[in-house]
py3Dmol code that shows the C-alpha trace and the ligand (Angstrom):
import py3Dmol

protein = """\
ATOM      1  CA  UNK A   1      24.940  -1.749   1.054  1.00  0.00           C
ATOM      2  CA  UNK A   2      28.068   0.361   1.193  1.00  0.00           C
ATOM      3  CA  UNK A   3      31.207  -1.041   2.943  1.00  0.00           C
ATOM      4  CA  UNK A   4      32.783   0.983   5.663  1.00  0.00           C
ATOM      5  CA  UNK A   5      35.461   2.277   3.355  1.00  0.00           C
ATOM      6  CA  UNK A   6      33.649   2.942   0.051  1.00  0.00           C
ATOM      7  CA  UNK A   7      32.874   6.115  -1.982  1.00  0.00           C
ATOM      8  CA  UNK A   8      29.994   6.828  -4.428  1.00  0.00           C
ATOM      9  CA  UNK A   9      32.001   7.943  -7.451  1.00  0.00           C
ATOM     10  CA  UNK A  10      30.637   9.781 -10.450  1.00  0.00           C
ATOM     11  CA  UNK A  11      33.854   9.604 -12.576  1.00  0.00           C
ATOM     12  CA  UNK A  12      37.580   9.199 -12.438  1.00  0.00           C
ATOM     13  CA  UNK A  13      39.603  10.872 -15.106  1.00  0.00           C
ATOM     14  CA  UNK A  14      42.790  12.714 -16.168  1.00  0.00           C
ATOM     15  CA  UNK A  15      42.577  16.072 -17.677  1.00  0.00           C
ATOM     16  CA  UNK A  16      43.743  19.639 -17.722  1.00  0.00           C
ATOM     17  CA  UNK A  17      42.757  21.604 -14.486  1.00  0.00           C
ATOM     18  CA  UNK A  18      40.482  24.286 -15.714  1.00  0.00           C
ATOM     19  CA  UNK A  19      39.085  26.423 -12.966  1.00  0.00           C
ATOM     20  CA  UNK A  20      41.380  27.741 -10.438  1.00  0.00           C
ATOM     21  CA  UNK A  21      44.947  29.255 -10.119  1.00  0.00           C
ATOM     22  CA  UNK A  22      46.115  25.686 -11.047  1.00  0.00           C
ATOM     23  CA  UNK A  23      44.277  26.029 -14.387  1.00  0.00           C
ATOM     24  CA  UNK A  24      46.392  24.481 -17.113  1.00  0.00           C
ATOM     25  CA  UNK A  25      48.099  21.801 -15.210  1.00  0.00           C
ATOM     26  CA  UNK A  26      47.619  18.150 -15.879  1.00  0.00           C
ATOM     27  CA  UNK A  27      45.447  16.858 -13.025  1.00  0.00           C
ATOM     28  CA  UNK A  28      43.944  13.494 -11.859  1.00  0.00           C
ATOM     29  CA  UNK A  29      40.202  14.086 -11.002  1.00  0.00           C
ATOM     30  CA  UNK A  30      38.072  12.202  -8.434  1.00  0.00           C
ATOM     31  CA  UNK A  31      34.466  13.374  -8.948  1.00  0.00           C
ATOM     32  CA  UNK A  32      32.186  12.181  -6.271  1.00  0.00           C
ATOM     33  CA  UNK A  33      28.521  11.645  -6.739  1.00  0.00           C
ATOM     34  CA  UNK A  34      25.686  13.639  -4.941  1.00  0.00           C
ATOM     35  CA  UNK A  35      25.021  17.295  -4.327  1.00  0.00           C
ATOM     36  CA  UNK A  36      22.869  19.032  -1.804  1.00  0.00           C
ATOM     37  CA  UNK A  37      22.444  22.117  -3.978  1.00  0.00           C
ATOM     38  CA  UNK A  38      20.629  22.747  -7.278  1.00  0.00           C
ATOM     39  CA  UNK A  39      22.340  25.625  -8.866  1.00  0.00           C
ATOM     40  CA  UNK A  40      20.434  27.235 -11.865  1.00  0.00           C
ATOM     41  CA  UNK A  41      23.581  26.984 -14.127  1.00  0.00           C
ATOM     42  CA  UNK A  42      24.908  23.564 -12.987  1.00  0.00           C
ATOM     43  CA  UNK A  43      26.729  21.749 -15.816  1.00  0.00           C
ATOM     44  CA  UNK A  44      27.270  18.584 -13.628  1.00  0.00           C
ATOM     45  CA  UNK A  45      23.754  17.423 -12.980  1.00  0.00           C
ATOM     46  CA  UNK A  46      24.718  13.934 -13.765  1.00  0.00           C
ATOM     47  CA  UNK A  47      26.528  13.859 -10.557  1.00  0.00           C
ATOM     48  CA  UNK A  48      23.238  13.909  -8.649  1.00  0.00           C
ATOM     49  CA  UNK A  49      20.765  12.670 -11.187  1.00  0.00           C
ATOM     50  CA  UNK A  50      22.810   9.440 -11.510  1.00  0.00           C
ATOM     51  CA  UNK A  51      23.801   7.331  -8.632  1.00  0.00           C
ATOM     52  CA  UNK A  52      27.486   6.826  -9.682  1.00  0.00           C
ATOM     53  CA  UNK A  53      29.550   3.798  -8.931  1.00  0.00           C
ATOM     54  CA  UNK A  54      30.395   2.433  -5.471  1.00  0.00           C
ATOM     55  CA  UNK A  55      34.074   2.051  -5.187  1.00  0.00           C
ATOM     56  CA  UNK A  56      36.472   0.891  -2.384  1.00  0.00           C
ATOM     57  CA  UNK A  57      38.766   3.586  -1.139  1.00  0.00           C
ATOM     58  CA  UNK A  58      41.496   1.330  -2.182  1.00  0.00           C
ATOM     59  CA  UNK A  59      40.359   1.389  -5.665  1.00  0.00           C
ATOM     60  CA  UNK A  60      40.169   5.155  -5.906  1.00  0.00           C
ATOM     61  CA  UNK A  61      43.650   5.296  -4.491  1.00  0.00           C
ATOM     62  CA  UNK A  62      44.888   2.786  -6.984  1.00  0.00           C
ATOM     63  CA  UNK A  63      43.545   5.053  -9.789  1.00  0.00           C
ATOM     64  CA  UNK A  64      45.817   7.893  -8.392  1.00  0.00           C
ATOM     65  CA  UNK A  65      48.869   5.587  -7.664  1.00  0.00           C
ATOM     66  CA  UNK A  66      48.942   4.353 -11.036  1.00  0.00           C
ATOM     67  CA  UNK A  67      50.024   7.821 -12.179  1.00  0.00           C
ATOM     68  CA  UNK A  68      53.055  10.111 -11.413  1.00  0.00           C
ATOM     69  CA  UNK A  69      51.035  13.244 -11.687  1.00  0.00           C
ATOM     70  CA  UNK A  70      51.300  15.167  -8.495  1.00  0.00           C
ATOM     71  CA  UNK A  71      48.136  17.196  -8.809  1.00  0.00           C
ATOM     72  CA  UNK A  72      44.866  15.492  -7.602  1.00  0.00           C
ATOM     73  CA  UNK A  73      41.546  17.361  -7.514  1.00  0.00           C
ATOM     74  CA  UNK A  74      38.494  15.844  -5.531  1.00  0.00           C
ATOM     75  CA  UNK A  75      35.291  17.417  -6.854  1.00  0.00           C
ATOM     76  CA  UNK A  76      31.535  16.820  -7.247  1.00  0.00           C
ATOM     77  CA  UNK A  77      28.758  17.292  -6.866  1.00  0.00           C
ATOM     78  CA  UNK A  78      29.546  18.138  -3.354  1.00  0.00           C
ATOM     79  CA  UNK A  79      32.523  15.864  -2.275  1.00  0.00           C
ATOM     80  CA  UNK A  80      32.158  16.744   1.647  1.00  0.00           C
ATOM     81  CA  UNK A  81      28.692  14.966   1.759  1.00  0.00           C
ATOM     82  CA  UNK A  82      30.477  11.650   1.860  1.00  0.00           C
ATOM     83  CA  UNK A  83      32.136  10.600   5.202  1.00  0.00           C
ATOM     84  CA  UNK A  84      34.880   8.677   3.451  1.00  0.00           C
ATOM     85  CA  UNK A  85      36.218  11.745   1.608  1.00  0.00           C
ATOM     86  CA  UNK A  86      38.204  12.333   4.930  1.00  0.00           C
ATOM     87  CA  UNK A  87      40.267   9.064   4.814  1.00  0.00           C
ATOM     88  CA  UNK A  88      40.794   9.626   0.990  1.00  0.00           C
ATOM     89  CA  UNK A  89      42.163  13.274   1.656  1.00  0.00           C
ATOM     90  CA  UNK A  90      44.386  11.822   4.412  1.00  0.00           C
ATOM     91  CA  UNK A  91      45.698   9.052   2.187  1.00  0.00           C
ATOM     92  CA  UNK A  92      46.345  11.381  -0.803  1.00  0.00           C
ATOM     93  CA  UNK A  93      48.403  13.730   1.336  1.00  0.00           C
ATOM     94  CA  UNK A  94      50.287  10.836   2.711  1.00  0.00           C
ATOM     95  CA  UNK A  95      51.061   9.836  -0.816  1.00  0.00           C
ATOM     96  CA  UNK A  96      52.670  13.349  -1.300  1.00  0.00           C
ATOM     97  CA  UNK A  97      50.065  14.541  -3.874  1.00  0.00           C
ATOM     98  CA  UNK A  98      49.035  18.275  -4.022  1.00  0.00           C
ATOM     99  CA  UNK A  99      45.384  17.977  -3.254  1.00  0.00           C
ATOM    100  CA  UNK A 100      42.658  20.337  -4.390  1.00  0.00           C
ATOM    101  CA  UNK A 101      39.216  20.095  -3.040  1.00  0.00           C
ATOM    102  CA  UNK A 102      36.224  21.841  -4.790  1.00  0.00           C
ATOM    103  CA  UNK A 103      33.477  22.515  -2.521  1.00  0.00           C
ATOM    104  CA  UNK A 104      30.161  24.434  -2.951  1.00  0.00           C
ATOM    105  CA  UNK A 105      30.508  26.517   0.237  1.00  0.00           C
ATOM    106  CA  UNK A 106      27.540  24.963   2.084  1.00  0.00           C
ATOM    107  CA  UNK A 107      29.468  22.446   3.958  1.00  0.00           C
ATOM    108  CA  UNK A 108      31.660  22.982   7.196  1.00  0.00           C
ATOM    109  CA  UNK A 109      35.326  22.817   6.460  1.00  0.00           C
ATOM    110  CA  UNK A 110      36.407  22.162  10.112  1.00  0.00           C
ATOM    111  CA  UNK A 111      37.682  18.662   9.400  1.00  0.00           C
ATOM    112  CA  UNK A 112      39.504  19.388   6.070  1.00  0.00           C
ATOM    113  CA  UNK A 113      43.335  18.548   6.550  1.00  0.00           C
ATOM    114  CA  UNK A 114      45.472  21.633   6.498  1.00  0.00           C
ATOM    115  CA  UNK A 115      47.661  20.762   3.605  1.00  0.00           C
ATOM    116  CA  UNK A 116      44.596  20.477   1.251  1.00  0.00           C
ATOM    117  CA  UNK A 117      44.034  23.471  -1.013  1.00  0.00           C
ATOM    118  CA  UNK A 118      40.423  24.433  -0.722  1.00  0.00           C
ATOM    119  CA  UNK A 119      38.629  25.917  -3.683  1.00  0.00           C
ATOM    120  CA  UNK A 120      35.362  27.136  -2.101  1.00  0.00           C
ATOM    121  CA  UNK A 121      32.326  28.640  -4.060  1.00  0.00           C
ATOM    122  CA  UNK A 122      30.224  31.372  -2.636  1.00  0.00           C
ATOM    123  CA  UNK A 123      26.845  30.947  -4.359  1.00  0.00           C
ATOM    124  CA  UNK A 124      25.709  34.268  -5.768  1.00  0.00           C
ATOM    125  CA  UNK A 125      21.864  35.251  -6.069  1.00  0.00           C
ATOM    126  CA  UNK A 126      21.759  34.259  -9.731  1.00  0.00           C
ATOM    127  CA  UNK A 127      22.487  30.599  -8.704  1.00  0.00           C
ATOM    128  CA  UNK A 128      19.288  30.473  -6.571  1.00  0.00           C
ATOM    129  CA  UNK A 129      21.362  28.929  -3.750  1.00  0.00           C
ATOM    130  CA  UNK A 130      22.785  32.080  -2.010  1.00  0.00           C
ATOM    131  CA  UNK A 131      20.932  31.246   1.265  1.00  0.00           C
ATOM    132  CA  UNK A 132      22.964  27.945   1.514  1.00  0.00           C
ATOM    133  CA  UNK A 133      26.348  29.793   1.924  1.00  0.00           C
ATOM    134  CA  UNK A 134      28.049  28.806   5.185  1.00  0.00           C
ATOM    135  CA  UNK A 135      29.822  32.078   5.591  1.00  0.00           C
ATOM    136  CA  UNK A 136      31.484  30.863   8.874  1.00  0.00           C
ATOM    137  CA  UNK A 137      33.907  28.941   6.419  1.00  0.00           C
ATOM    138  CA  UNK A 138      35.417  32.263   5.383  1.00  0.00           C
ATOM    139  CA  UNK A 139      37.430  32.296   8.644  1.00  0.00           C
ATOM    140  CA  UNK A 140      38.826  28.970   7.873  1.00  0.00           C
ATOM    141  CA  UNK A 141      40.467  29.789   4.512  1.00  0.00           C
ATOM    142  CA  UNK A 142      44.160  30.584   4.280  1.00  0.00           C
ATOM    143  CA  UNK A 143      46.348  32.098   1.613  1.00  0.00           C
ATOM    144  CA  UNK A 144      46.739  28.734  -0.113  1.00  0.00           C
ATOM    145  CA  UNK A 145      42.994  28.514  -0.695  1.00  0.00           C
ATOM    146  CA  UNK A 146      40.740  30.017  -3.289  1.00  0.00           C
ATOM    147  CA  UNK A 147      37.324  31.574  -3.134  1.00  0.00           C
ATOM    148  CA  UNK A 148      35.283  31.382  -6.311  1.00  0.00           C
ATOM    149  CA  UNK A 149      32.193  33.412  -7.452  1.00  0.00           C
ATOM    150  CA  UNK A 150      30.420  32.280 -10.557  1.00  0.00           C
ATOM    151  CA  UNK A 151      28.480  35.241 -11.857  1.00  0.00           C
ATOM    152  CA  UNK A 152      25.334  35.411 -14.047  1.00  0.00           C
ATOM    153  CA  UNK A 153      25.402  39.381 -14.466  1.00  0.00           C
ATOM    154  CA  UNK A 154      25.820  42.621 -12.908  1.00  0.00           C
ATOM    155  CA  UNK A 155      23.619  42.099  -9.993  1.00  0.00           C
ATOM    156  CA  UNK A 156      25.837  39.073  -8.951  1.00  0.00           C
ATOM    157  CA  UNK A 157      28.933  41.024  -9.506  1.00  0.00           C
ATOM    158  CA  UNK A 158      27.963  43.843  -7.264  1.00  0.00           C
ATOM    159  CA  UNK A 159      26.700  41.416  -4.610  1.00  0.00           C
ATOM    160  CA  UNK A 160      30.013  39.625  -4.689  1.00  0.00           C
ATOM    161  CA  UNK A 161      32.061  42.665  -4.376  1.00  0.00           C
ATOM    162  CA  UNK A 162      29.890  43.929  -1.407  1.00  0.00           C
ATOM    163  CA  UNK A 163      30.347  40.490   0.312  1.00  0.00           C
ATOM    164  CA  UNK A 164      34.155  40.647  -0.161  1.00  0.00           C
ATOM    165  CA  UNK A 165      34.237  44.188   1.154  1.00  0.00           C
ATOM    166  CA  UNK A 166      32.085  43.468   4.169  1.00  0.00           C
ATOM    167  CA  UNK A 167      34.349  40.647   5.122  1.00  0.00           C
ATOM    168  CA  UNK A 168      37.518  42.608   4.546  1.00  0.00           C
ATOM    169  CA  UNK A 169      38.745  40.114   1.952  1.00  0.00           C
ATOM    170  CA  UNK A 170      39.050  42.308  -1.057  1.00  0.00           C
ATOM    171  CA  UNK A 171      40.792  44.790  -0.755  1.00  0.00           C
ATOM    172  CA  UNK A 172      42.252  42.829   2.160  1.00  0.00           C
ATOM    173  CA  UNK A 173      42.293  44.214   5.663  1.00  0.00           C
ATOM    174  CA  UNK A 174      45.906  45.425   6.388  1.00  0.00           C
ATOM    175  CA  UNK A 175      45.853  43.252   9.442  1.00  0.00           C
ATOM    176  CA  UNK A 176      44.898  40.115   7.637  1.00  0.00           C
ATOM    177  CA  UNK A 177      47.737  37.548   7.279  1.00  0.00           C
ATOM    178  CA  UNK A 178      45.727  34.849   5.606  1.00  0.00           C
ATOM    179  CA  UNK A 179      43.473  35.844   2.779  1.00  0.00           C
ATOM    180  CA  UNK A 180      42.530  33.426   0.054  1.00  0.00           C
ATOM    181  CA  UNK A 181      42.771  34.079  -3.639  1.00  0.00           C
ATOM    182  CA  UNK A 182      39.691  35.562  -5.141  1.00  0.00           C
ATOM    183  CA  UNK A 183      38.331  34.175  -8.583  1.00  0.00           C
ATOM    184  CA  UNK A 184      35.361  35.532 -10.462  1.00  0.00           C
ATOM    185  CA  UNK A 185      34.024  33.728 -13.543  1.00  0.00           C
ATOM    186  CA  UNK A 186      31.170  34.157 -15.807  1.00  0.00           C
ATOM    187  CA  UNK A 187      28.308  31.901 -16.620  1.00  0.00           C
ATOM    188  CA  UNK A 188      27.916  31.432 -20.491  1.00  0.00           C
ATOM    189  CA  UNK A 189      25.978  32.787 -22.235  1.00  0.00           C
ATOM    190  CA  UNK A 190      24.427  34.942 -19.590  1.00  0.00           C
ATOM    191  CA  UNK A 191      27.591  37.081 -18.906  1.00  0.00           C
ATOM    192  CA  UNK A 192      30.197  37.935 -21.554  1.00  0.00           C
ATOM    193  CA  UNK A 193      33.768  37.523 -20.147  1.00  0.00           C
ATOM    194  CA  UNK A 194      34.495  40.993 -21.737  1.00  0.00           C
ATOM    195  CA  UNK A 195      31.808  42.538 -19.569  1.00  0.00           C
ATOM    196  CA  UNK A 196      33.216  41.038 -16.430  1.00  0.00           C
ATOM    197  CA  UNK A 197      36.750  42.111 -17.354  1.00  0.00           C
ATOM    198  CA  UNK A 198      35.706  45.764 -17.918  1.00  0.00           C
ATOM    199  CA  UNK A 199      34.160  45.873 -14.401  1.00  0.00           C
ATOM    200  CA  UNK A 200      37.184  44.463 -12.804  1.00  0.00           C
ATOM    201  CA  UNK A 201      39.411  46.867 -14.591  1.00  0.00           C
ATOM    202  CA  UNK A 202      37.095  49.787 -13.627  1.00  0.00           C
ATOM    203  CA  UNK A 203      36.966  48.772 -10.030  1.00  0.00           C
ATOM    204  CA  UNK A 204      40.767  47.931  -9.849  1.00  0.00           C
ATOM    205  CA  UNK A 205      40.124  45.181  -7.380  1.00  0.00           C
ATOM    206  CA  UNK A 206      42.701  42.252  -6.872  1.00  0.00           C
ATOM    207  CA  UNK A 207      40.281  39.647  -8.246  1.00  0.00           C
ATOM    208  CA  UNK A 208      41.331  37.057 -10.834  1.00  0.00           C
ATOM    209  CA  UNK A 209      39.207  36.691 -13.894  1.00  0.00           C
ATOM    210  CA  UNK A 210      38.762  32.959 -14.395  1.00  0.00           C
ATOM    211  CA  UNK A 211      37.761  31.291 -17.724  1.00  0.00           C
ATOM    212  CA  UNK A 212      36.839  27.688 -17.673  1.00  0.00           C
ATOM    213  CA  UNK A 213      39.785  26.369 -19.558  1.00  0.00           C
ATOM    214  CA  UNK A 214      38.402  22.935 -20.291  1.00  0.00           C
ATOM    215  CA  UNK A 215      35.344  24.373 -21.961  1.00  0.00           C
ATOM    216  CA  UNK A 216      37.475  26.200 -24.447  1.00  0.00           C
ATOM    217  CA  UNK A 217      39.681  23.235 -25.139  1.00  0.00           C
ATOM    218  CA  UNK A 218      36.857  20.793 -25.453  1.00  0.00           C
ATOM    219  CA  UNK A 219      33.550  22.819 -26.150  1.00  0.00           C
ATOM    220  CA  UNK A 220      30.260  21.004 -25.585  1.00  0.00           C
ATOM    221  CA  UNK A 221      31.999  18.180 -23.469  1.00  0.00           C
ATOM    222  CA  UNK A 222      31.065  18.084 -19.843  1.00  0.00           C
ATOM    223  CA  UNK A 223      32.209  14.566 -18.764  1.00  0.00           C
ATOM    224  CA  UNK A 224      35.710  13.403 -18.319  1.00  0.00           C
ATOM    225  CA  UNK A 225      37.332  16.940 -18.741  1.00  0.00           C
TER     226      UNK A 225
END
"""
ligand_1 = """\
8
SF4
S 27.077 22.860 -6.103
Fe 28.022 22.282 -8.134
S 27.298 20.245 -8.574
Fe 25.905 21.018 -7.024
S 24.305 21.963 -8.132
Fe 25.701 23.710 -7.751
S 26.941 23.698 -9.679
Fe 25.942 21.602 -9.628
"""
view = py3Dmol.view(width=600, height=400)
view.addModel(protein, "pdb")
view.setStyle({"model": 0}, {"cartoon": {"style": "trace"}})
view.addModel(ligand_1, "xyz")
view.setStyle({"model": 1}, {"stick": {}})
view.zoomTo()
view.show()
């Protein structure tokens, strides 16, 4: 039975941030267990196929407080499935950490504290999960946040560009004050980064091509990186 202030944790680790505009920085990771989606390309199935470990909020905070590293990422799985992620976010902000929250885009962002940098997925058709996108979240993202599309091929690319244009996110509406950064990445081996690069160059859109840095540094390793 869980206590009132516990979290189901898949892993705590220290590594290089690999999948955002913060890629390359040393980062403390809190990976929470459980996910409500089943993406076709998921490389973190252990987060929902294994129960993880129940930890007190204080224990998770102690992991962070043992390090001076300012960057902390909460990821999953889907971290917003756990109610106690909210006191965790609040405590990390109070501790003056720069907090990144990776979320799969299916959960309401209304209660995420304003200082948190949200890195939100939009699930493309190739994931098999596109109907789960909660597009109302787009209006909650600000210029400090990031919107990430993971693409399996040309069909996903065209779908993503259409969605961005329909929502006036890319190119941004001249009236828009708060537009998140847009990231596109390629699922290996389905889509070659060179193909994605050539499409982005041809379309001349302000979209950042994102390679998974940790998979290049530690190929074949999925946990703890
Ligand atoms: S949202 Fe993330 S953890 Fe969940 S199934 Fe999709 S890729 Fe895997």
